[in-house]
ROSE-827660 format. One record per atom (N, C-alpha, C, CB): residue number from 1; atom name; x negated, y, z. Coordinates in pm, 1 decimal. Atoms other than C-alpha are relative to their C-alpha. Glycine has a CB too. Example, Ala and Ser with C-alpha at 12.3 -4.5 7.8 and 13.67 -1.06 7.14 Angstrom:
<rs>
kolfi, romi, xx, yy, zz
1, N, -89.0, -119.0, 0.0;
1, CA, -1230.0, -450.0, 780.0;
1, C, -90.0, 120.0, 0.0;
1, CB, 99.2, 2.7, 124.6;
2, N, 82.0, -119.0, -6.0;
2, CA, -1367.0, -106.0, 714.0;
2, C, 77.0, 109.0, 73.0;
2, CB, -41.4, 46.2, -141.5;
</rs>
This chain:
<rs>
kolfi, romi, xx, yy, zz
1, N, -44.0, -2.4, -137.7;
1, CA, -7966.8, 3994.7, 369.6;
1, C, -76.1, -107.0, 78.7;
1, CB, 153.1, -22.0, 9.3;
2, N, 75.1, 94.8, -81.5;
2, CA, -8164.6, 3829.5, 648.8;
2, C, 95.0, -96.3, 71.1;
2, CB, -87.5, 74.5, 102.4;
3, N, -87.1, 96.4, -68.6;
3, CA, -8033.2, 3518.6, 822.7;
3, C, 36.6, 48.5, 140.2;
3, CB, -68.4, -137.5, 8.5;
4, N, -46.4, -36.0, -134.3;
4, CA, -7839.4, 3553.7, 1146.3;
4, C, -92.5, -60.2, 105.2;
4, CB, 145.6, -47.7, 22.6;
5, N, 72.6, 56.4, -113.2;
5, CA, -8012.0, 3502.8, 1478.5;
5, C, 74.0, -123.6, 50.0;
5, CB, -16.1, 104.7, 114.0;
6, N, -65.9, 121.6, -49.7;
6, CA, -7943.7, 3163.8, 1638.5;
6, C, 70.1, 24.3, 134.5;
6, CB, -102.8, -113.6, 14.5;
7, N, -74.9, -29.8, -122.2;
7, CA, -7688.0, 3292.4, 1890.7;
7, C, 44.7, -130.7, 65.9;
7, CB, 122.8, 90.8, -30.9;
8, N, -38.1, 119.7, -74.0;
8, CA, -7611.9, 3038.8, 2162.2;
8, C, 150.5, -21.8, -8.4;
8, CB, -44.4, 10.6, 146.8;
9, N, -143.3, 25.8, -9.7;
9, CA, -7275.9, 2865.0, 2157.8;
9, C, 52.0, 44.2, 136.5;
9, CB, 30.4, -149.5, -23.5;
10, N, -61.3, -54.7, -121.8;
10, CA, -7034.1, 2984.5, 2426.3;
10, C, -36.9, -77.8, 126.1;
10, CB, 150.3, 2.0, -15.0;
11, N, 30.1, 79.4, -120.2;
11, CA, -7104.4, 2696.1, 2667.3;
11, C, -140.9, 28.7, 51.1;
11, CB, 15.2, -150.4, -29.6;
12, N, 137.9, -30.0, -40.8;
12, CA, -7479.8, 2765.2, 2669.5;
12, C, -9.0, 143.7, 47.8;
12, CB, -99.4, -24.5, -116.6;
13, N, 3.3, -140.7, -41.5;
13, CA, -7428.7, 3140.8, 2686.2;
13, C, 59.2, 16.6, 139.6;
13, CB, 76.5, 87.8, -100.7;
14, N, -63.4, -10.1, -131.6;
14, CA, -7195.6, 3104.3, 2984.6;
14, C, -88.8, -60.5, 108.8;
14, CB, 136.8, -69.8, -1.2;
15, N, 88.3, 64.2, -98.6;
15, CA, -7436.5, 2867.3, 3161.8;
15, C, -120.3, 88.5, 31.0;
15, CB, -47.6, -137.5, -51.4;
16, N, 116.2, -87.1, -21.5;
16, CA, -7727.8, 3108.9, 3112.9;
16, C, 43.3, 126.9, 74.4;
16, CB, -67.6, 36.6, -135.8;
17, N, -51.1, -116.1, -75.1;
17, CA, -7519.0, 3406.6, 3232.3;
17, C, 17.1, -36.5, 147.2;
17, CB, 135.3, 49.2, -59.3;
18, N, -16.7, 46.1, -137.4;
18, CA, -7430.3, 3205.3, 3542.4;
18, C, -136.4, -13.2, 68.1;
18, CB, 75.5, -134.7, 3.2;
19, N, 137.0, 13.7, -50.8;
19, CA, -7802.9, 3121.5, 3591.6;
19, C, -53.6, 137.8, 38.3;
19, CB, -92.8, -67.5, -106.1;
20, N, 50.8, -135.1, -24.9;
20, CA, -7894.5, 3490.8, 3564.1;
20, C, 66.3, 62.5, 122.5;
20, CB, 22.8, 88.9, -122.7;
21, N, -73.2, -59.8, -110.6;
21, CA, -7625.7, 3599.0, 3807.8;
21, C, -40.7, -63.4, 133.8;
21, CB, 151.1, -14.9, -22.3;
22, N, 36.6, 67.9, -123.9;
22, CA, -7714.5, 3336.7, 4069.8;
22, C, -146.4, 22.7, 36.7;
22, CB, 27.4, -148.6, -12.2;
23, N, 140.4, -29.6, -30.3;
23, CA, -8089.8, 3395.7, 4038.1;
23, C, -13.4, 143.6, 53.3;
23, CB, -88.6, -19.6, -126.7;
24, N, 5.6, -139.1, -46.6;
24, CA, -8038.1, 3772.2, 4077.7;
24, C, 41.8, 10.8, 146.5;
24, CB, 90.1, 89.3, -86.8;
25, N, -40.0, 0.1, -141.0;
25, CA, -7862.4, 3698.6, 4409.0;
25, C, -117.4, -40.7, 88.6;
25, CB, 119.6, -95.2, 22.6;
26, N, 120.0, 39.6, -75.9;
26, CA, -8182.6, 3526.0, 4528.3;
26, C, -95.9, 117.8, 13.2;
26, CB, -71.5, -119.3, -68.7;
27, N, 87.9, -116.8, -3.9;
27, CA, -8382.5, 3836.6, 4437.6;
27, C, 53.5, 101.1, 101.0;
27, CB, -12.5, 64.7, -140.7;
28, N, -60.0, -97.6, -92.5;
28, CA, -8140.0, 4063.9, 4624.5;
28, C, -15.9, -43.4, 145.5;
28, CB, 148.9, 19.3, -32.3;
29, N, 11.5, 52.6, -136.1;
29, CA, -8159.7, 3838.3, 4930.4;
29, C, -145.6, -22.8, 43.0;
29, CB, 77.1, -130.1, 11.0;
30, N, 142.2, 30.5, -23.0;
30, CA, -8542.3, 3804.1, 4904.5;
30, C, -10.2, -143.9, 52.4;
30, CB, -65.2, 102.4, 102.1;
31, N, -8.3, 140.5, -37.5;
31, CA, -8480.4, 3430.1, 4922.1;
31, C, -78.4, -83.8, -101.1;
31, CB, 148.2, -46.7, 7.8;
32, N, 86.3, 76.4, 90.1;
32, CA, -8774.2, 3258.7, 4752.7;
32, C, 44.1, -146.0, -5.9;
32, CB, -147.0, 9.4, 45.0;
33, N, -32.8, 142.6, -7.3;
33, CA, -8668.5, 2913.8, 4870.5;
33, C, 117.7, -36.0, -91.1;
33, CB, 32.2, -39.1, 144.5;
34, N, -117.2, 27.3, 83.5;
34, CA, -8328.2, 2930.6, 4700.2;
34, C, -26.7, 24.6, -148.0;
34, CB, 116.6, 85.3, 45.1;
35, N, 32.4, -30.8, 139.9;
35, CA, -8491.0, 3063.1, 4381.0;
35, C, -82.3, -109.2, -67.6;
35, CB, -74.9, 130.9, -7.4;
36, N, 89.0, 100.3, 60.1;
36, CA, -8732.9, 2771.7, 4329.9;
36, C, 67.3, -90.9, -102.8;
36, CB, -58.7, -84.7, 108.1;
37, N, -60.1, 93.4, 96.0;
37, CA, -8484.2, 2536.0, 4157.6;
37, C, 29.9, 59.4, -138.1;
37, CB, 126.3, -53.6, 57.3;
38, N, -26.9, -63.6, 128.5;
38, CA, -8430.1, 2791.1, 3878.9;
38, C, -119.0, -7.5, -95.9;
38, CB, 38.5, 144.3, 21.7;
39, N, 124.9, -10.9, 74.2;
39, CA, -8789.9, 2754.5, 3759.5;
39, C, -70.0, -134.2, -14.0;
39, CB, -92.0, 98.8, 67.6;
40, N, 84.9, 117.7, 20.7;
40, CA, -9005.4, 2481.5, 3609.5;
40, C, -121.8, 13.4, 90.9;
40, CB, -43.0, -14.4, -151.2;
41, N, 115.1, -10.6, -91.5;
41, CA, -9288.9, 2397.7, 3853.2;
41, C, -126.1, 57.6, -65.0;
41, CB, -31.9, -136.0, 56.3;
42, N, 119.3, -51.4, 68.1;
42, CA, -9546.2, 2495.9, 3586.6;
42, C, 33.0, 122.7, -84.7;
42, CB, -62.3, -109.1, -88.0;
43, N, -42.1, -122.1, 69.4;
43, CA, -9374.1, 2818.2, 3478.3;
43, C, -119.9, 81.7, -48.1;
43, CB, 87.6, 85.4, 92.1;
44, N, 96.6, -96.8, 52.4;
44, CA, -9579.8, 3053.9, 3260.6;
44, C, 69.3, 135.4, 3.5;
44, CB, -48.9, -37.5, -147.0;
45, N, -68.3, -127.3, -19.9;
45, CA, -9501.4, 3411.1, 3356.1;
45, C, -97.6, 116.3, 0.6;
45, CB, 78.5, -2.1, 129.8;
46, N, 74.2, -125.1, -14.8;
46, CA, -9621.1, 3769.8, 3334.6;
46, C, 99.0, 113.6, 10.1;
46, CB, -98.0, 22.5, -118.3;
47, N, -87.2, -114.9, -17.9;
47, CA, -9486.3, 4116.1, 3402.3;
47, C, -71.1, 128.4, -34.7;
47, CB, 51.4, 5.9, 141.7;
48, N, 50.9, -132.5, 33.2;
48, CA, -9552.3, 4488.6, 3378.6;
48, C, -148.9, 13.1, 27.9;
48, CB, 75.6, 105.4, 77.2;
49, N, 141.2, -15.7, -38.5;
49, CA, -9883.3, 4477.8, 3562.3;
49, C, -61.3, -132.4, 42.5;
49, CB, -13.5, 101.7, 113.4;
50, N, 45.9, 131.4, -42.1;
50, CA, -9928.8, 4103.4, 3611.8;
50, C, -46.4, -80.2, -120.6;
50, CB, 111.1, -74.9, 74.9;
51, N, 51.7, 88.6, 104.3;
51, CA, -10149.8, 3882.1, 3395.1;
51, C, 79.0, -131.2, 1.8;
51, CB, -152.8, -26.9, 19.9;
52, N, -67.9, 129.2, 7.5;
52, CA, -10019.7, 3542.0, 3287.1;
52, C, -42.3, -88.6, 117.1;
52, CB, -30.6, -70.0, -134.4;
53, N, 24.0, 97.6, -105.8;
53, CA, -9986.7, 3300.8, 3577.2;
53, C, 71.1, -129.0, -37.5;
53, CB, 48.7, 52.9, 138.9;
54, N, -63.7, 130.0, 21.2;
54, CA, -9906.3, 2931.5, 3564.6;
54, C, 28.9, -62.4, 134.5;
54, CB, -89.0, -93.5, -85.9;
55, N, -40.0, 67.3, -121.7;
55, CA, -9714.7, 2759.5, 3839.0;
55, C, 91.4, 85.1, 85.0;
55, CB, -120.3, -39.3, 78.8;
56, N, -101.6, -68.1, -79.9;
56, CA, -9432.5, 2845.0, 4071.2;
56, C, -60.2, 74.5, 118.4;
56, CB, 102.5, -99.8, 49.2;
57, N, 59.8, -68.7, -115.2;
57, CA, -9647.8, 2929.6, 4374.6;
57, C, -76.2, 125.9, -40.6;
57, CB, -93.5, -94.3, 74.0;
58, N, 63.5, -125.6, 42.1;
58, CA, -9874.7, 3177.1, 4187.6;
58, C, 101.1, 103.9, -49.0;
58, CB, -101.0, -27.8, -109.9;
59, N, -105.8, -90.2, 45.2;
59, CA, -9561.6, 3325.9, 4026.7;
59, C, 63.7, 69.0, 120.8;
59, CB, 107.2, -77.4, -82.0;
60, N, -56.8, -55.8, -123.1;
60, CA, -9407.5, 3372.2, 4371.5;
60, C, -97.3, 97.0, 66.6;
60, CB, 36.8, -112.5, 97.6;
61, N, 96.8, -79.2, -75.9;
61, CA, -9725.6, 3506.0, 4531.5;
61, C, -42.9, 127.6, -71.8;
61, CB, -121.3, -83.4, 29.7;
62, N, 49.4, -116.5, 74.5;
62, CA, -9826.6, 3744.8, 4252.6;
62, C, 109.3, 87.7, -57.2;
62, CB, -87.8, -45.1, -110.8;
63, N, -108.1, -78.5, 59.6;
63, CA, -9492.3, 3854.9, 4115.2;
63, C, 111.0, 25.8, 101.5;
63, CB, 56.9, -72.0, -123.2;
64, N, -114.0, -19.0, -89.1;
64, CA, -9203.0, 3794.7, 4352.5;
64, C, -39.5, 77.0, 125.2;
64, CB, 59.9, -134.6, 38.4;
65, N, 38.3, -61.3, -128.3;
65, CA, -9390.4, 3892.6, 4669.9;
65, C, -35.2, 147.3, -12.7;
65, CB, -117.4, -73.9, 59.4;
66, N, 35.3, -140.5, 18.5;
66, CA, -9502.2, 4221.5, 4519.6;
66, C, 118.4, 84.7, -45.5;
66, CB, -112.1, 12.0, -100.3;
67, N, -116.4, -73.2, 49.8;
67, CA, -9152.7, 4316.3, 4399.7;
67, C, 123.7, -17.3, 88.1;
67, CB, 31.8, -44.7, -140.5;
68, N, -128.9, 23.3, -64.3;
68, CA, -8858.7, 4154.3, 4578.3;
68, C, 14.7, 72.9, 133.7;
68, CB, 19.9, -147.5, 21.0;
69, N, -18.6, -68.7, -128.8;
69, CA, -8923.2, 4286.2, 4933.1;
69, C, -13.1, 152.0, -10.1;
69, CB, -100.4, -51.9, 100.4;
70, N, 29.7, -142.5, 14.9;
70, CA, -9016.1, 4629.3, 4796.8;
70, C, 106.0, 74.9, -80.6;
70, CB, -134.7, 17.3, -65.9;
71, N, -107.6, -57.9, 80.5;
71, CA, -8700.6, 4689.6, 4588.8;
71, C, 133.4, -48.5, 55.3;
71, CB, -15.1, -38.1, -151.1;
72, N, -132.6, 49.2, -39.3;
72, CA, -8326.1, 4640.7, 4626.2;
72, C, 95.3, 10.0, -118.4;
72, CB, 55.4, 79.9, 121.3;
73, N, -111.5, -14.9, 95.5;
73, CA, -8000.1, 4610.5, 4430.8;
73, C, -25.6, -63.4, -136.5;
73, CB, 30.1, 145.6, -19.3;
74, N, 34.2, 60.2, 128.7;
74, CA, -8144.3, 4384.3, 4157.1;
74, C, 121.5, -65.8, -63.8;
74, CB, -112.1, -102.5, 17.2;
75, N, -107.4, 61.1, 78.5;
75, CA, -7895.0, 4287.7, 3886.7;
75, C, -42.0, -7.3, -145.8;
75, CB, 132.2, 79.7, 14.6;
76, N, 13.1, 7.9, 145.0;
76, CA, -7913.6, 4162.3, 3532.6;
76, C, 123.6, 64.8, -61.0;
76, CB, -16.7, -148.8, -48.7;
77, N, -111.9, -62.3, 71.8;
77, CA, -7696.6, 4358.3, 3289.5;
77, C, 57.6, -102.0, -97.9;
77, CB, -45.9, 130.3, -75.4;
78, N, -55.8, 108.1, 81.1;
78, CA, -7496.5, 4063.5, 3161.5;
78, C, 78.8, 52.9, -118.8;
78, CB, 89.1, -88.6, 85.1;
79, N, -73.3, -59.9, 111.6;
79, CA, -7290.7, 4297.0, 2942.4;
79, C, -90.4, 27.4, -119.2;
79, CB, 66.7, 128.9, 44.3;
80, N, 95.7, -27.4, 107.6;
80, CA, -7606.6, 4361.2, 2739.9;
80, C, -90.2, -119.3, -28.8;
80, CB, -85.1, 120.4, 35.5;
81, N, 84.0, 118.6, 18.1;
81, CA, -7755.2, 4010.2, 2756.6;
81, C, 21.4, -61.7, -137.3;
81, CB, 29.1, -103.5, 108.9;
82, N, -6.2, 79.6, 123.1;
82, CA, -7834.7, 3819.1, 2441.0;
82, C, -57.5, -137.2, 33.6;
82, CB, -79.5, 69.0, -119.8;
83, N, 47.9, 135.7, -22.4;
83, CA, -7874.9, 3442.9, 2451.7;
83, C, -8.3, -68.9, -135.5;
83, CB, 93.5, -78.8, 98.6;
84, N, 25.7, 74.9, 122.9;
84, CA, -8028.0, 3255.3, 2161.5;
84, C, -24.8, -144.9, 38.4;
84, CB, -121.6, 59.2, -79.7;
85, N, 22.7, 141.2, -30.4;
85, CA, -8051.6, 2877.0, 2138.3;
85, C, -40.5, -75.6, -124.3;
85, CB, 124.8, -63.0, 61.2;
86, N, 35.4, 87.6, 111.3;
86, CA, -8206.9, 2609.5, 1925.1;
86, C, 126.1, -74.8, -43.8;
86, CB, -114.5, -100.2, 40.2;
87, N, -118.6, 65.1, 55.3;
87, CA, -7962.1, 2423.2, 1702.5;
87, C, 40.6, -122.6, 81.0;
87, CB, -25.0, -39.8, -144.5;
88, N, -31.7, 120.5, -77.4;
88, CA, -7986.7, 2110.2, 1917.4;
88, C, 23.3, 27.9, 148.5;
88, CB, -111.4, -100.6, -14.8;
89, N, -25.0, -35.7, -138.8;
89, CA, -7946.5, 2300.8, 2246.8;
89, C, -111.8, -37.6, 95.3;
89, CB, 124.9, -63.6, 45.1;
90, N, 111.0, 43.0, -85.7;
90, CA, -8288.1, 2191.1, 2374.0;
90, C, -82.3, 117.4, 54.3;
90, CB, -90.8, -93.9, -77.2;
91, N, 68.5, -118.4, -52.7;
91, CA, -8407.5, 2548.1, 2437.4;
91, C, 89.9, 121.2, -21.8;
91, CB, -139.9, 20.7, -68.6;
92, N, -73.3, -126.1, 10.4;
92, CA, -8248.0, 2884.6, 2504.1;
92, C, -93.9, 113.0, 38.7;
92, CB, 127.7, -0.3, 90.4;
93, N, 75.5, -120.2, -33.2;
93, CA, -8391.0, 3234.3, 2520.8;
93, C, 100.9, 106.4, 41.3;
93, CB, -89.1, 48.5, -121.0;
94, N, -84.7, -109.9, -47.4;
94, CA, -8229.2, 3509.6, 2726.9;
94, C, -79.7, 128.7, -9.8;
94, CB, 49.4, -24.4, 146.9;
95, N, 57.5, -133.8, 8.9;
95, CA, -8308.0, 3872.6, 2648.7;
95, C, 99.6, 90.9, 70.0;
95, CB, -27.3, 45.1, -151.1;
96, N, -98.5, -68.9, -82.3;
96, CA, -8150.2, 4088.1, 2915.7;
96, C, -64.0, 113.6, 80.1;
96, CB, 68.1, -99.0, 94.4;
97, N, 49.4, -107.5, -85.3;
97, CA, -8201.8, 4427.3, 3078.7;
97, C, 37.2, -26.8, 145.9;
97, CB, 56.5, 136.1, -45.9;
98, N, -35.6, 6.5, -141.7;
98, CA, -8205.1, 4458.3, 3455.4;
98, C, -1.1, 138.9, 59.6;
98, CB, -96.2, -92.1, 77.0;
99, N, -1.5, -123.4, -78.3;
99, CA, -8140.4, 4731.1, 3708.3;
99, C, -42.8, -34.4, 141.0;
99, CB, 141.1, 68.0, -1.4;
100, N, 33.6, 14.8, -140.6;
100, CA, -8285.5, 4772.0, 4054.4;
100, C, -28.5, 138.8, 56.0;
100, CB, -122.4, -95.9, 20.0;
101, N, 32.9, -124.5, -66.9;
101, CA, -8368.4, 5039.4, 4307.1;
101, C, -141.6, -10.1, 52.7;
101, CB, 100.1, 31.0, 114.2;
102, N, 134.1, -9.2, -55.0;
102, CA, -8724.4, 5140.3, 4385.8;
102, C, -4.9, 108.2, 105.3;
102, CB, -102.6, 27.5, -110.0;
103, N, 13.9, -94.7, -110.2;
103, CA, -8854.0, 5346.8, 4675.2;
103, C, -136.0, 67.8, -5.4;
103, CB, 19.1, -70.6, 135.2;
104, N, 123.1, -77.7, -9.3;
104, CA, -9112.2, 5624.7, 4682.3;
104, C, -57.7, -17.4, 141.2;
104, CB, 26.2, 151.7, -32.5;
105, N, 59.4, 14.8, -133.5;
105, CA, -9358.1, 5627.7, 4977.4;
105, C, 77.8, 71.0, 110.6;
105, CB, -140.6, 52.1, -1.9;
106, N, -77.7, -72.0, -102.4;
106, CA, -9133.4, 5879.7, 5157.0;
106, C, 139.4, -60.6, 21.6;
106, CB, 14.0, 147.0, -39.5;
107, N, -127.8, 68.5, -17.3;
107, CA, -8836.7, 5640.9, 5126.6;
107, C, 109.2, 41.9, -94.7;
107, CB, 47.1, 20.0, 135.9;
108, N, -103.2, -40.0, 95.2;
108, CA, -8647.6, 5827.2, 4856.5;
108, C, 11.4, -105.9, -109.2;
108, CB, -31.8, 139.2, -61.3;
109, N, -31.8, 104.6, 97.4;
109, CA, -8482.4, 5600.7, 4603.1;
109, C, -21.8, 49.2, -142.8;
109, CB, 144.8, -47.3, 17.7;
110, N, 0.7, -29.6, 142.7;
110, CA, -8532.4, 5586.5, 4227.0;
110, C, 52.8, -120.0, -77.1;
110, CB, -142.0, 37.6, -48.1;
111, N, -47.6, 106.7, 87.6;
111, CA, -8373.0, 5389.0, 3946.0;
111, C, -120.5, -74.2, -55.8;
111, CB, 89.1, 56.5, -115.0;
112, N, 111.4, 84.7, 42.3;
112, CA, -8593.9, 5098.5, 3843.3;
112, C, 49.4, -100.1, -105.2;
112, CB, -62.7, -74.4, 122.3;
113, N, -49.5, 89.4, 104.5;
113, CA, -8461.1, 4958.2, 3513.3;
113, C, -115.5, -71.2, -71.4;
113, CB, 84.5, 78.7, -101.5;
114, N, 99.9, 73.5, 76.9;
114, CA, -8641.6, 4704.3, 3302.3;
114, C, 66.8, -101.2, -91.5;
114, CB, -99.1, -70.3, 93.3;
115, N, -50.6, 100.4, 94.0;
115, CA, -8605.9, 4410.9, 3067.1;
115, C, -68.1, -132.9, 28.1;
115, CB, -23.7, 43.9, -147.6;
116, N, 43.8, 136.2, -27.4;
116, CA, -8647.9, 4038.0, 3083.4;
116, C, 14.5, -84.1, -125.5;
116, CB, 80.2, -61.6, 116.3;
117, N, -12.5, 107.3, 97.8;
117, CA, -8717.2, 3760.3, 2838.0;
117, C, -28.4, -129.9, 73.5;
117, CB, -97.6, 20.1, -122.6;
118, N, 15.6, 130.2, -62.9;
118, CA, -8671.1, 3406.5, 2962.2;
118, C, 14.3, -108.5, -104.9;
118, CB, 102.7, -19.4, 112.9;
119, N, -15.6, 121.7, 79.0;
119, CA, -8727.6, 3076.5, 2784.0;
119, C, 45.6, -108.5, 96.8;
119, CB, -134.4, -40.3, -74.7;
120, N, -58.9, 100.4, -89.2;
120, CA, -8512.6, 2803.3, 2937.3;
120, C, 21.8, -131.5, -73.4;
120, CB, 133.0, 50.8, 57.8;
121, N, -25.5, 133.1, 54.8;
121, CA, -8474.4, 2430.5, 2884.1;
121, C, 98.6, -71.8, 91.0;
121, CB, -132.5, -81.9, -14.6;
122, N, -88.7, 77.5, -86.7;
122, CA, -8210.1, 2188.0, 3005.6;
122, C, -83.0, -78.4, 101.5;
122, CB, 89.1, -96.1, -83.6;
123, N, 69.1, 71.4, -106.8;
123, CA, -8311.2, 2030.8, 3334.8;
123, C, 41.9, -145.8, -3.3;
123, CB, 30.2, 63.1, 138.6;
124, N, -30.6, 142.5, 6.0;
124, CA, -8335.8, 1654.8, 3313.7;
124, C, 13.6, -62.0, 138.7;
124, CB, -107.4, -72.7, -78.1;
125, N, -7.1, 53.2, -135.6;
125, CA, -8349.5, 1615.5, 3691.7;
125, C, 121.2, 51.3, 75.3;
125, CB, -125.3, 34.7, 76.1;
126, N, -106.1, -49.2, -88.7;
126, CA, -8130.9, 1708.3, 3986.1;
126, C, -1.0, 152.1, 5.5;
126, CB, -16.1, -58.3, 141.7;
127, N, -3.7, -143.5, -26.1;
127, CA, -8019.3, 2061.6, 4059.0;
127, C, 49.5, 81.6, -116.9;
127, CB, -134.8, 47.4, 38.4;
128, N, -41.1, -95.4, 102.3;
128, CA, -7996.7, 2348.1, 3816.3;
128, C, 10.0, -66.4, -137.6;
128, CB, -98.0, 117.0, -5.2;
129, N, -12.2, 58.8, 133.6;
129, CA, -7869.4, 2256.3, 3468.2;
129, C, -102.5, 55.4, -99.8;
129, CB, 139.6, 23.6, -53.1;
130, N, 102.8, -60.7, 83.6;
130, CA, -8127.9, 2492.4, 3310.9;
130, C, -114.2, 46.5, 89.5;
130, CB, 57.7, 118.5, -83.2;
131, N, 115.6, -54.0, -71.6;
131, CA, -8481.0, 2581.1, 3424.0;
131, C, -79.6, 87.8, -95.9;
131, CB, -89.5, -114.7, 58.5;
132, N, 81.6, -90.6, 80.6;
132, CA, -8696.2, 2866.4, 3302.0;
132, C, -142.3, -53.6, -7.0;
132, CB, 1.8, 144.0, 58.7;
133, N, 138.8, 42.6, 21.2;
133, CA, -9033.4, 2769.2, 3153.1;
133, C, -90.0, 119.1, -30.2;
133, CB, -8.0, -102.0, -114.3;
134, N, 76.0, -122.3, 24.9;
134, CA, -9138.0, 3126.0, 3071.1;
134, C, 82.9, 119.6, 45.6;
134, CB, -38.0, 13.0, -150.8;
135, N, -63.4, -124.5, -40.6;
135, CA, -9060.8, 3468.3, 3216.0;
135, C, -91.7, 116.1, -33.1;
135, CB, 34.1, -1.5, 150.3;
136, N, 68.3, -128.6, 15.8;
136, CA, -9162.6, 3814.3, 3107.4;
136, C, 97.7, 106.0, 47.2;
136, CB, -46.5, 25.4, -149.9;
137, N, -81.0, -109.4, -51.9;
137, CA, -9018.5, 4094.2, 3316.1;
137, C, -86.8, 124.4, 1.5;
137, CB, 56.2, -32.2, 142.7;
138, N, 76.3, -124.5, 0.1;
138, CA, -9130.5, 4450.3, 3261.7;
138, C, 93.4, 117.6, 21.7;
138, CB, -78.1, 16.6, -131.7;
139, N, -75.4, -121.7, -27.5;
139, CA, -9019.6, 4792.8, 3367.6;
139, C, 16.7, 83.1, -126.5;
139, CB, -69.2, 82.6, 108.7;
140, N, -19.7, -93.0, 110.1;
140, CA, -8879.6, 5048.6, 3127.9;
140, C, -111.5, 104.3, 1.9;
140, CB, 139.5, 67.6, 8.8;
141, N, 104.5, -100.9, 12.2;
141, CA, -9120.7, 5311.8, 3003.5;
141, C, 25.8, 115.7, 96.5;
141, CB, -8.3, 51.8, -144.8;
142, N, -6.8, -113.6, -89.8;
142, CA, -9194.5, 5581.4, 3259.1;
142, C, 46.0, -31.1, 141.6;
142, CB, 89.0, 99.7, -57.2;
143, N, -44.1, 36.9, -134.9;
143, CA, -9064.8, 5388.7, 3562.9;
143, C, -123.5, -26.3, 86.3;
143, CB, 94.0, -126.1, -3.5;
144, N, 116.2, 25.8, -86.2;
144, CA, -9311.5, 5394.9, 3853.9;
144, C, -13.0, -148.9, 31.6;
144, CB, 11.1, 80.7, 130.8;
145, N, 15.2, 143.7, -24.8;
145, CA, -9458.8, 5045.0, 3893.0;
145, C, 0.7, -36.8, 148.0;
145, CB, -127.7, -48.5, -62.1;
146, N, 5.7, 30.2, -142.7;
146, CA, -9494.6, 5072.1, 4271.0;
146, C, 127.9, 42.4, 69.6;
146, CB, -120.0, 68.5, 64.5;
147, N, -113.5, -30.7, -84.9;
147, CA, -9208.6, 5060.3, 4516.2;
147, C, -42.5, -33.3, 142.5;
147, CB, 129.5, -79.9, -43.3;
148, N, 55.2, 3.3, -135.6;
148, CA, -9249.5, 5093.9, 4890.5;
148, C, 98.7, -41.1, 108.2;
148, CB, -54.4, 133.1, 33.6;
149, N, -87.5, 53.6, -104.7;
149, CA, -8957.7, 4928.1, 5070.3;
149, C, -75.0, -110.9, 72.6;
149, CB, 135.3, -53.3, -59.7;
150, N, 61.9, 107.3, -76.3;
150, CA, -9040.1, 4662.9, 5328.9;
150, C, 108.9, -89.6, 56.1;
150, CB, -89.4, 56.1, 113.6;
151, N, -110.4, 86.2, -42.0;
151, CA, -8749.8, 4420.2, 5335.3;
151, C, -53.6, -136.8, 39.9;
151, CB, 104.9, -13.8, -112.7;
152, N, 49.9, 130.5, -43.1;
152, CA, -8792.8, 4087.2, 5516.0;
152, C, 30.8, -109.8, -101.8;
152, CB, 59.9, -36.6, 134.8;
153, N, -23.1, 119.1, 81.7;
153, CA, -8824.8, 3758.7, 5328.3;
153, C, 94.9, -90.3, 77.5;
153, CB, -135.1, -74.5, -34.6;
154, N, -101.4, 83.7, -65.7;
154, CA, -8517.4, 3549.0, 5407.8;
154, C, -49.2, -142.9, 17.4;
154, CB, 130.4, 0.6, -80.5;
155, N, 47.9, 138.5, -5.2;
155, CA, -8670.9, 3210.5, 5322.2;
155, C, -113.3, -17.8, -99.1;
155, CB, 114.5, -100.3, -29.8;
156, N, 117.1, 26.0, 82.5;
156, CA, -9007.0, 3103.8, 5186.5;
156, C, 4.1, -138.5, -56.2;
156, CB, -126.7, 19.7, 78.6;
</rs>
């Protein structure tokens, strides 16, 4: 029998679920400014069609800007989230599906599900108790990568 995965203790799992829920609200609001504290300034990230980028500004410009204003209804499926953690609590990994709505060029809606892997560390500074140091978000197989909404950015 293989060893068990290092499931996070309840306190870490609850904190990461809270992080996911509050960050998803930033996505729904297209509020980049409020989302910054959730991320390490030198975040390493990639997505469905995005190469690895380093840094919060390139992450925003290449990932968020091409998705958040063009989609709606973003939510993490916390009921299906898995949170793993190191034994000393110095790192956590969240594996969680997401749901959102995409838009065809004619404005018709389509389901835009996907999955996320996040590596998070406790924040030693002010603000968020956890910050993500890595993000990989990708769409489910067969989901159109382009969406064509044009929602305004609330805060940059």
